[in-house]
Structures are given as C-alpha cells and as structure tokens.
BALO-267307 format. One line per 5 residues: number of its first residue (from 1); their letters; for each residue x, y, z of C-alpha. Coordinates in steps of 0.001 Angstrom, whole numbers, always signed. Example, Ala and Ser with C-alpha at 12.3 -4.5 7.8 and 13.67 -1.06 7.14 Angstrom:
residues 2
1	AS	+12300/-4500/+7800  +13670/-1060/+7140;
//
This chain:
residues 435
1	XXXXX	-37611/+25262/+49057  -35992/+22518/+51717  -38725/+20459/+50878  -36302/+19467/+48100  -34021/+18329/+50216;
6	XXXXX	-34022/+14727/+51849  -34648/+15259/+55315  -31337/+13317/+56243  -28834/+15828/+54670  -31025/+18748/+55533;
11	XXXXX	-30121/+17248/+59438  -26672/+16695/+58884  -26516/+20502/+57786  -28434/+21715/+60887  -26125/+19580/+63198;
16	XXXXX	-23078/+21300/+61344  -23748/+25029/+60714  -22997/+26139/+64025  -19790/+25592/+64234  -18882/+25283/+60095;
21	XXXXX	-19495/+28971/+59032  -19090/+32215/+60957  -23016/+33592/+61541  -22747/+36781/+59472  -21800/+34286/+55905;
26	XXXXX	-24083/+31636/+57164  -27300/+32685/+55404  -25516/+33227/+52261  -24128/+29946/+52642  -27525/+28251/+53303;
31	XXXXX	-29253/+30237/+50264  -26566/+28960/+48046  -26768/+25226/+49011  -30420/+25181/+48412  -29593/+26832/+45117;
36	XXXXX	-27165/+24773/+44050  -28608/+21581/+45411  -31650/+22086/+43052  -29373/+22996/+40083  -27242/+20346/+40783;
41	XXXXX	-28110/+17532/+42647  -28661/+14514/+39905  -25113/+15160/+38990  -22588/+12969/+40286  -19185/+13805/+39154;
46	XXXXX	-19367/+17506/+37493  -21445/+20876/+38264  -21234/+23551/+41199  -22691/+22321/+44068  -22118/+22457/+47675;
51	XXXXX	-22066/+18886/+48461  -23225/+15885/+46066  -26016/+14145/+47755  -26664/+11191/+45947  -24410/+7984/+46075;
56	XXXXX	-21366/+8193/+43379  -22021/+4354/+42764  -22823/+4258/+39326  -24574/+1476/+37400  -21677/+132/+35521;
61	XXXXX	-19840/-422/+39061  -22829/-2176/+40936  -22500/-5205/+39747  -19068/-6016/+40394  -19204/-4300/+43743;
66	XXXXX	-22348/-5742/+44648  -20053/-9001/+45258  -18363/-7487/+48571  -21703/-5260/+49748  -24830/-5232/+50140;
71	XXXXX	-27123/-2242/+49141  -27164/-1694/+52877  -23882/-1903/+53060  -23332/+330/+50608  -25829/+2929/+51377;
76	XXXXX	-24626/+2984/+54995  -21012/+3295/+54057  -22259/+6552/+52093  -24061/+7834/+54974  -21488/+7357/+57370;
81	XXXXX	-19015/+8864/+55641  -20735/+11942/+54434  -22361/+12524/+58119  -18685/+12538/+59448  -16969/+15049/+56665;
86	XXXXX	-19734/+17422/+56955  -19676/+17511/+61157  -16001/+17738/+60859  -16131/+20951/+58905  -14301/+19098/+56016;
91	XXXXX	-13832/+21903/+53011  -12751/+19874/+50063  -12863/+16626/+47880  -12705/+13346/+48631  -12283/+9784/+46600;
96	XXXXX	-12913/+6536/+47797  -12088/+3507/+46486  -12246/-204/+46927  -11107/-3352/+45436  -10236/-1066/+43030;
101	XXXXX	-13468/+272/+42183  -14602/+4034/+42899  -17427/+4244/+45885  -17157/+7597/+46927  -16932/+10977/+44960;
106	XXXXX	-18060/+14284/+46306  -17271/+17933/+46888  -17503/+20546/+50088  -17903/+24036/+50007  -16031/+26119/+48715;
111	XXXXX	-12687/+26971/+46134  -12524/+30248/+46824  -14178/+31670/+50453  -14582/+35121/+49744  -16207/+34817/+46348;
116	XXXXX	-18098/+32048/+47962  -17553/+29448/+44699  -18539/+26070/+44881  -15885/+23458/+45060  -16279/+20578/+42428;
121	XXXXX	-14230/+17074/+41293  -12446/+19122/+38453  -11198/+21875/+41350  -7313/+21451/+41282  -5495/+21651/+44335;
126	XXXXX	-2538/+22017/+45578  -911/+18750/+46565  +1773/+19572/+48888  +4088/+16781/+49788  +2132/+14249/+47913;
131	XXXXX	+4434/+16175/+45184  +6996/+13841/+46677  +5409/+10677/+45161  +5943/+12315/+41463  +9466/+13475/+42153;
136	XXXXX	+10424/+10377/+43764  +9074/+8298/+40568  +10944/+10545/+38272  +14098/+9463/+39708  +13134/+6113/+39212;
141	XXXXX	+12311/+6871/+35451  +15735/+8110/+35019  +17553/+5290/+36685  +15371/+3207/+34133  +16657/+5208/+31013;
146	XXXXX	+20371/+4151/+33032  +20881/+7712/+33280  +21642/+7665/+36924  +21700/+5703/+39714  +20429/+5752/+43061;
151	XXXXX	+23476/+4926/+44749  +24994/+7159/+43197  +26572/+10399/+44939  +24926/+13253/+44303  +27992/+15387/+43622;
156	XXXXX	+28230/+12770/+40319  +25816/+14660/+38369  +25551/+18037/+40188  +29552/+18754/+40707  +29273/+21828/+42388;
161	XXXXX	+26985/+20261/+45325  +28741/+20815/+48528  +28198/+17621/+50293  +30435/+14890/+49413  +29064/+11744/+50873;
166	XXXXX	+25315/+12277/+50050  +23550/+9888/+47601  +20396/+10182/+45875  +19208/+7344/+47996  +20087/+9442/+51063;
171	XXXXX	+17941/+12096/+49489  +14623/+9742/+48361  +15004/+7906/+52251  +14881/+11521/+53902  +18593/+10507/+55423;
176	XXXXX	+20820/+12872/+53986  +21098/+15150/+57081  +20752/+18163/+54723  +19204/+21470/+57049  +16008/+23054/+55803;
181	XXXXX	+16457/+25118/+52729  +13283/+26938/+54073  +15539/+28958/+56751  +18199/+29748/+54444  +15791/+31110/+51601;
186	XXXXX	+13671/+33302/+54619  +17269/+34098/+55939  +19605/+35094/+52975  +17193/+35466/+49827  +16706/+39478/+49253;
191	XXXXX	+16125/+39357/+45519  +12589/+40491/+44159  +12244/+37531/+41935  +11530/+33978/+43072  +13980/+31415/+43905;
196	XXXXX	+14464/+28227/+41562  +15991/+25122/+42680  +19400/+26485/+41028  +18899/+29326/+43480  +18641/+27201/+46261;
201	XXXXX	+21889/+25196/+44932  +23635/+28723/+45244  +22232/+29177/+48690  +23996/+26068/+50223  +27296/+27068/+48184;
206	XXXXX	+27377/+30362/+49472  +25874/+29791/+53197  +27470/+26312/+53519  +25839/+24504/+56522  +27018/+21413/+58876;
211	XXXXX	+24862/+18501/+58032  +22812/+17795/+61152  +24205/+14652/+61110  +26336/+12009/+59258  +24449/+10948/+56230;
216	XXXXX	+22517/+7406/+56442  +22963/+8261/+60128  +18907/+8591/+61394  +15685/+9553/+59353  +15222/+13438/+59575;
221	XXXXX	+12092/+14765/+57063  +13921/+16754/+54677  +12303/+18795/+51999  +16001/+20058/+51069  +16557/+16849/+49780;
226	XXXXX	+13178/+16537/+46850  +14217/+19765/+46214  +17660/+18772/+44979  +16097/+15423/+43465  +14014/+17875/+41216;
231	XXXXX	+17107/+20198/+40524  +18801/+16322/+39558  +15634/+15564/+37252  +16573/+18861/+35276  +20129/+18846/+34963;
236	XXXXX	+20314/+15160/+34200  +17151/+14998/+31793  +17979/+18339/+30642  +14414/+19369/+30653  +12249/+21563/+33072;
241	XXXXX	+11036/+19796/+36113  +7728/+20744/+34970  +8437/+19666/+31393  +9785/+16034/+32624  +6803/+15287/+35034;
246	XXXXX	+4142/+16092/+31879  +5823/+14101/+29312  +6775/+11523/+31498  +4127/+11315/+34277  +1011/+13091/+33423;
251	XXXXX	+832/+12699/+29436  +991/+9030/+29521  -1572/+8902/+32243  -3883/+11275/+30816  -3913/+13288/+33984;
256	XXXXX	-5345/+15946/+31781  -5878/+18416/+35305  -2793/+18028/+36703  +305/+19923/+36560  +3604/+21914/+38086;
261	XXXXX	+2971/+24804/+39407  +5990/+26903/+38316  +5516/+30244/+39038  +8625/+31159/+36712  +6491/+30079/+34272;
266	XXXXX	+3041/+31185/+34911  +47/+29754/+33405  -3571/+31131/+33748  -5698/+28379/+35590  -9015/+27503/+35478;
271	XXXXX	-11024/+26270/+38493  -8217/+26128/+40912  -9030/+25751/+44540  -6960/+28699/+46933  -5424/+28134/+50352;
276	XXXXX	-7636/+29989/+53332  -7162/+30066/+56951  -9608/+31129/+59698  -8882/+34292/+61119  -11538/+36108/+63579;
281	XXXXX	-14558/+35032/+61918  -13339/+35006/+58339  -11517/+33194/+55647  -7953/+34993/+54691  -6352/+33663/+51892;
286	XXXXX	-3036/+33007/+51567  -570/+33928/+49051  +2320/+32590/+46846  +5777/+33395/+48232  +9099/+33373/+47646;
291	XXXXX	+9003/+29931/+49270  +6544/+28568/+46145  +9414/+29072/+43867  +11333/+25703/+44749  +9748/+22519/+43514;
296	XXXXX	+9981/+18802/+44088  +8891/+18983/+47681  +5356/+20555/+46929  +4200/+22456/+43877  +2192/+19666/+41866;
301	XXXXX	-1951/+20374/+41676  -3949/+18374/+40780  -7219/+16680/+41146  -8970/+13971/+43193  -10065/+12106/+39840;
306	XXXXX	-6366/+12280/+38220  -5004/+11300/+41877  -7003/+7929/+41397  -5339/+7202/+37835  -1786/+7639/+39267;
311	XXXXX	-3402/+5324/+42242  -4132/+3027/+39148  -1433/+3060/+37426  +878/+2672/+40223  -1300/-806/+40555;
316	XXXXX	-797/-2033/+36947  +2784/-700/+36298  +1741/+1537/+33783  +5272/+3846/+33945  +7870/+1069/+35316;
321	XXXXX	+8339/-2886/+35751  +6465/-3986/+38905  +10153/-4335/+40320  +11345/-1328/+39672  +8140/+835/+41059;
326	XXXXX	+8217/-1769/+44088  +11024/-345/+45244  +9342/+2987/+46210  +7779/+776/+48799  +10638/-764/+50526;
331	XXXXX	+11861/+378/+53991  +14621/+2597/+53312  +17689/+1347/+55582  +20001/+3232/+58405  +23978/+2917/+58370;
336	XXXXX	+23185/+479/+61131  +20904/-1908/+59059  +17988/-401/+60730  +14963/+433/+58729  +12869/+3389/+58791;
341	XXXXX	+9113/+3648/+58029  +9740/+5432/+54541  +10496/+4653/+50476  +10983/+7225/+47931  +8941/+9350/+48613;
346	XXXXX	+6029/+7411/+50073  +5476/+7049/+54148  +4804/+3616/+54924  +2368/+2720/+57444  +201/-470/+59019;
351	XXXXX	-3710/-649/+59499  -5368/-3474/+60831  -1891/-5341/+59441  -2546/-4005/+56283  +40/-2274/+54217;
356	XXXXX	+16/+1628/+53499  +1951/+3514/+51572  +593/+6961/+51697  +1801/+10616/+51622  +318/+13248/+53590;
361	XXXXX	+851/+17130/+52587  +282/+20286/+54415  +1149/+24272/+52854  -248/+27391/+52519  -3740/+26285/+54038;
366	XXXXX	-4035/+22794/+51907  -4422/+19917/+53831  -3991/+16615/+51543  -3625/+12989/+52308  -3335/+10258/+49818;
371	XXXXX	-3611/+6658/+51113  -3237/+3575/+49662  -4144/+272/+51160  -2244/-1728/+48645  -3468/-5720/+50002;
376	XXXXX	-7035/-4973/+48933  -6385/-1408/+46612  -8385/+98/+48511  -7251/+4180/+48017  -8683/+7250/+50254;
381	XXXXX	-8245/+10658/+48671  -8897/+13961/+50582  -7805/+17467/+49140  -8978/+20426/+51468  -7908/+24199/+51359;
386	XXXXX	-9196/+25755/+54536  -5955/+24466/+57033  -8068/+22126/+59275  -6766/+19426/+60310  -7739/+16155/+58567;
391	XXXXX	-6446/+13707/+60490  -9092/+12853/+62648  -11270/+12871/+59676  -8914/+10058/+57741  -8581/+8242/+60914;
396	XXXXX	-12517/+8290/+61280  -12835/+6886/+57624  -10520/+4221/+58238  -12491/+2870/+61004  -15480/+3109/+58383;
401	XXXXX	-14527/+1380/+55713  -12898/-1678/+57974  -15425/-1518/+60562  -16051/-5630/+60393  -12474/-6350/+59972;
406	XXXXX	-11407/-4100/+63131  -14268/-5487/+65111  -12551/-9136/+64090  -9170/-8179/+64570  -9503/-6312/+67752;
411	XXXXX	-11695/-9517/+69079  -8706/-11997/+67796  -6044/-9753/+69984  -8213/-8943/+72963  -7151/-5736/+72531;
416	XXXXX	-8002/-2312/+73910  -9073/-44/+71202  -6826/+537/+68687  -4210/+3573/+69034  -4268/+5243/+65439;
421	XXXXX	-954/+6182/+63767  -1333/+9563/+63956  -1423/+11282/+59741  +1453/+13846/+59641  +1268/+17027/+57582;
426	XXXXX	+4850/+17639/+56794  +5800/+20495/+54112  +4871/+24073/+56080  +7794/+24145/+58697  +5880/+26463/+60622;
431	XXXXX	+2799/+27421/+62468  +367/+30185/+60856  +1311/+33914/+60869  -1338/+36469/+62037  -2009/+38564/+58937;
//
C-alpha cells in the first residue's frame, strides 16, 4: 500500500512519527493515513485526509502566479512548508496567499483525537483572540452609522459602567487599565448558569476593582476591554453580539462557516475542531467552562477559507470606506503622545521592513494566528487545536516565503541574523491545569 504514496511524503512522515503520536496510537494513525490518502489524495479543497499531498495551486491561478514564481519555486515553497509543518507536529489547517492569490491550503491531523476524526478544510476552529478583529470592526461599523464615536466615554452608552474616564478608544487600544474579568468570574461567579457580558458588567459594579493605571497611561493587553466592547455593540445596536456580527459581517461576506459560539443560545455544530492538550501520552479534550460565556475577546469560530474572505474583504474595503477601515491599523497613542503597536483589534508588527497587521490567539487548546503582510497582500493563517505552540512555525513559514528577500535585506544591512519578533498568544491568562 505504501508504494502508492510518493516517497518524499513517506520520508517526511517517517521523520516526524517518533515525536508526533504516542506509541500506542501510532499504528492506528499510520493505517488511517494510508486509507485516507488513497481515498482523498487527489482532492485539494475537500475530503477527509490526513494531510493534502498535492499542491494546492490550481490551474486557474497558475498563469497569474507564474508572473511571480517559476514552477520550481512553487514546488520548493510547497515542499519546504509541508516538511516544516509535519516536522513541527502541526495539527490543524493552514492557508497561505501571496499577492492576493491562494498558494497553499492544507489540513493536518485530527479535529477530534479520541475519535480519530481527520481534519478537513471545512473544519471550524475557535479563533480565540482573532475574534477581536471582528469586535473592533463592529465598533467601526456602528461609528459609520453615527451611533457612537470611538472617543465617546463608555458611560455615555452604558450608564451604569463604573468608570467615568474610560473611552471606547481606550478599550480598543488596550489602554483602559481595567483588571482581568476572568479573575472576577473565577472568584465571584457562583451560579450554575454561564455568565454573559451583562453579568461581567454586574460583577464590576458589585465588586468594583481599582484600575491598574490611569486610562491612556500605558498599554496593557485586556480581554476585559473587548468583553465591554461586545456589550457596547449589543447596547447600541439593540441586537445580540452574535446577531450583529452575522448580519453585518458574516452574511455580507458570505462567510458561511463562521459563527459566534454563544453557549447561551447553543446550536448544533457540524465538522468542528475540539481543543485538546497532551497529557501523559494521550490527548485530553478541554471542555467548555464558565469563562466561555462572555464574548468579544474570543468566541468566534471560523475556517481558514472564511478568514481568507475576511482578509480579502479588508483589502477591498467591502464593509467600510478605506479611510475608516484603515483606522483599525493605526498605532494607538498614549497620553504622552507615544505610540503603541496595537490598533483597533489588531496587533502591528514589522518584518523585513514590511508592515504586518495580525492577531494571534490561545484558548482551551486552540492556537491560532492570522497575519496580513499588507505591503504585498500576503496572508498567513494557521488554526490549530492541540495546544502546541505555533510561534516557531509562523516564523519558519515567514522565512520560507521571504527567503530571497531576507537574504538581500540582511546583506544590505550587513547584520547578524534577523531576530524574530515572538508571536504572542494572549487570550488564555493561565498555564494549563492537570486533569
């Protein structure tokens, strides 16, 4: 049976298998790999396969893409990226586009380890903090409708909000000084029901906590701010956060596999990934808990394909005028007029003098990254569900995509090797707990 699989992929698999699966599950997984290869190897976008062994580059894109890469370069990129992902034990979905053209789209591993359910490109993932990009856009949409202004005090729209001098902009830029709502939920929420965003507000009213600093004084990453932003969306629009995001973002962009994971109004979800962590030679599922109730800082599920639609919509200003949407990518400013590397729901970064707007995420076993190299319309999306750190993979793919430019960049500056900017995964506030 193995003779039917290209030798280069078998070699990659042999190299990786010693560190990928627990010994007692390896045999089952290699058999599954062989079976799904035979049944789905010719598919590029659908089908249950262990990983897609054929290049994703379609004939419809080939002519356009050949303007930038030769066939040898395309094969080089494909082989290098696939080898990197397998050697780094990646489990999840990947999408890469350059110059706005899809060049790589693959599934690796399992959406549910215990049931050995293979991943496919329609599998939905908890986006974790990538959700903040949608929350920030919802605020700008409401501003465009003249229902609020980002410089309004939060109290103007939520009268019982217990802090007078915090503005919407402070929440968007993570400069509010608010303490972590997760601590309050863990300490004071005693009901059997799950808290929602209104409940988080009530916790801050009942157990008022001092601010960590005066609003605008410094940057401090705050999930709390985005929970209150989602509450603002509800108060100002008169819709639930889920309804507003669907009606104003997902539906217009035909993001049909994306949804807000609202446990207060649960729906059956087909083909979803579950978050796992590795524990004593096996994978342990991470269940939902009371911290999954509040939304806005996390809670959106999507696919790599839908995120690519989101990416392309941002380039063409499909939802907002370009001058408005660009506000999300502008550096926030502190009271002393110094800038921070965060906009409205987006982290800001540079790589080889290229501007990147991006967001990573980490929550309940999910590790995610959505990077947009906006100078050359390059997009890098990784969605994973086995709690492995993917920062090194992201750095590796960047270096593969820009291997020629990196050499020139370094030679021009006669520098030591480029020190990577570490990807931050910032939703989950605490290390993993043992079962």
